[in-house]
N, C-alpha and C positions, 0 to 999 in steps of 0.2 A: 485588512487584507488577509485572506485565507491562505495558509501555507499547507500544501498537500505534498507529501513525499511518498513514493511507492518504490519499494525494492523489487526488482524483477529479474527474470532470466529470459533469454530467447526461447521461442518454441514452447512457451508455457501457456496453455489455454486459460488457466485461471488468471494469469497476469493480463492476458489479452482481454478477458471478460471484464476485469476491474477497470482497465484503461478505457475500454469502450464506454462503460457507464459514466466515467468521469468526463470523457469527451462529449457524450450525449448531453450531459448537464452543463456543457460549456465551461468546465472548470479547468483552470491551469494547474499543472502539477509538475513536480520534479521527479523524473524517473532515474533511479539509481540501479544500474545494471550490476549484477554480481556474477555474470558469466565469467567462466574461467578463473574464478577466485577461490582460493582454499578457505576452509573454515578458520584458519589462523590469520587470514588477511584482516587488516584493521576495519575495512568497510563492512565485511561480513560480521566481525566481532561486534561492531557497533549496532548492526541490525539485530543481532541475537540479544544483546543487552537491552536495547530499546523495546524489544518485543517480548521481554520476560522469558527468554530461552527458546523461542520459536526459530526453527531453522528452515522452514519452508517459505516459498514465495507464492504470491506476493505478500509483503508486509506493508500495511498502509498506515500512515500517520497524518492526522489533520491537526494543525497547530500544535505539533509535538505530542498529541494524544494518540496512543496506539489504538487503532480501529480493529486491526486483525487482518484477515485475509480477504479473498474475493467473496466468499460466502457471507462473511460478516458485513462487508460493504453492501452487498445486495440486500441483506436483511434490514440493515439500517435504512436503505433507500425505500424498500417496500413498506416499511412501517411508518415512513414519513419523518423518522428521526434524523436522517441525514440532512434534510433541508433545515431542520432546527439547529443542528450542529454547525451548519455553514453560515448561519446568520451572525 
């Protein structure tokens, strides 16, 4: 089973774009909202640690592998590598 996690914020067009792609591909994912959380919050600290210091959203993980942000996810999809990763 594929485990997809995406850290997001409300009103984030990049988050929306990434989620739309995952939904279009009929993929289930866990959305972790970091709205109203400070950088010192454990959830945000975990995201930053897992993403090698990135503080922007979305941050996407597939089977605990850091994919990156929305642009990274789209590039993976457009190159056909996302489907390979999901197998």
